[in-house]
C-alpha positions in Angstrom: -4.6 -12.5 -8.3 -3.6 -12.7 -4.7 -6.0 -12.3 -1.8 -4.3 -11.4 1.4 -5.9 -13.4 4.2 -4.8 -14.0 7.8 -6.2 -15.9 10.7 -5.4 -16.4 14.4 -5.9 -19.7 16.1 -8.4 -20.8 13.5 -10.4 -17.6 13.9 -10.4 -14.9 11.2 -9.3 -11.4 12.1 -11.7 -8.5 12.0 -11.0 -4.9 12.8 -7.7 -3.1 13.1 -4.5 -5.2 13.4 -1.4 -3.5 14.7 2.1 -5.0 14.8 4.6 -3.4 17.2 8.4 -3.6 17.4 10.2 -4.5 20.7 10.1 -0.8 21.8 6.4 -0.4 21.3 6.6 1.5 18.0 4.0 0.7 15.3 5.5 -1.3 12.4 2.2 -2.2 10.6 -1.4 -1.1 10.9 -4.1 -2.7 8.8 -7.9 -2.9 8.7 -9.3 -6.4 8.2 -12.7 -8.0 7.5 -13.2 -11.7 7.8 -9.4 -12.2 7.7 -8.9 -10.1 4.5 -7.2 -6.8 4.2 -10.1 -4.4 3.8 -9.2 -0.7 4.2 -6.0 1.0 4.8 -2.7 -0.8 5.2 0.3 1.2 6.5 3.9 0.2 7.2 6.3 2.4 9.2 10.1 2.5 9.3 12.1 2.0 12.5 11.9 5.8 13.1 8.1 5.6 13.1 7.8 7.4 9.7 5.2 6.3 7.2 6.9 4.0 4.6 4.0 2.6 2.7 0.3 3.3 2.3 -1.9 0.8 0.5 -5.7 0.6 0.2 -7.5 -2.7 0.0 -11.0 -4.0 -0.6 -11.9 -7.6 0.0 -8.3 -8.7 0.1 -7.3 -7.0 -3.2 -5.5 -3.8 -3.8 -8.1 -1.2 -4.6 -7.3 2.5 -4.3 -4.3 4.6 -3.7 -0.8 3.2 -3.1 2.1 5.3 -1.9 5.7 4.6 -0.9 8.0 7.1 0.9 11.8 7.5 1.1 13.5 7.4 4.5 13.5 11.3 4.5 9.7 11.3 4.2 9.6 12.4 0.6 7.3 10.6 -1.8 9.0 7.8 -3.8 6.1 6.2 -5.7 2.4 6.7 -6.2 -0.3 4.8 -8.1 -3.8 3.5 -8.2 -5.3 0.0 -8.2 -8.8 -1.2 -9.0 -9.9 -4.7 -8.0 -6.3 -5.9 -7.7 -5.1 -4.5 -11.0 -3.0 -1.4 -11.7 -5.3 1.2 -13.1 -4.4 4.9 -13.5 -1.3 7.0 -13.3 1.8 5.6 -11.7 4.6 8.0 -10.8 8.1 7.5 -9.6 9.6 10.6 -7.9 13.3 11.6 -7.7 15.3 14.4 -6.3 13.3 17.1 -4.5 10.0 15.5 -5.5 10.5 15.8 -9.3 8.7 13.2 -11.3 11.3 10.8 -12.8 8.8 8.6 -14.7 5.1 8.4 -15.3 3.0 5.7 -16.9 -0.7 5.0 -17.3 -2.1 1.6 -16.8 -5.6 0.2 -17.4 -6.7 -3.1 -16.0 -3.0 -4.0 -15.4 -2.0 -3.2 -19.0 0.4 -0.4 -20.0 -1.5 2.2 -21.9 0.9 5.1 -22.1 4.5 6.1 -21.1 4.9 9.8 -20.4 8.5 10.0 -19.2 
């Protein structure tokens, strides 16, 4: 299991961390506590549209995950608990139609619906 931890000049990061491109657009926004991802992590594409939304707790994925296509439509959704896939994971296709759906519990495949 990976913990995501970052520091800056031997000091851990706390609060909101934002990375900008050369034009001042936000590329990444993340909440950090003691150098660990802890809260919402968001990545944006070059047009400023949300590309990825992840939720962390103490450096581990814990909560909702979403990924979007370049046109802003949902591509993927899922849920994590303490760093492990847990819940329904969906992949979306044309016009938001669900292409596949699986259920995982503690990182283990439980059911395939499509």
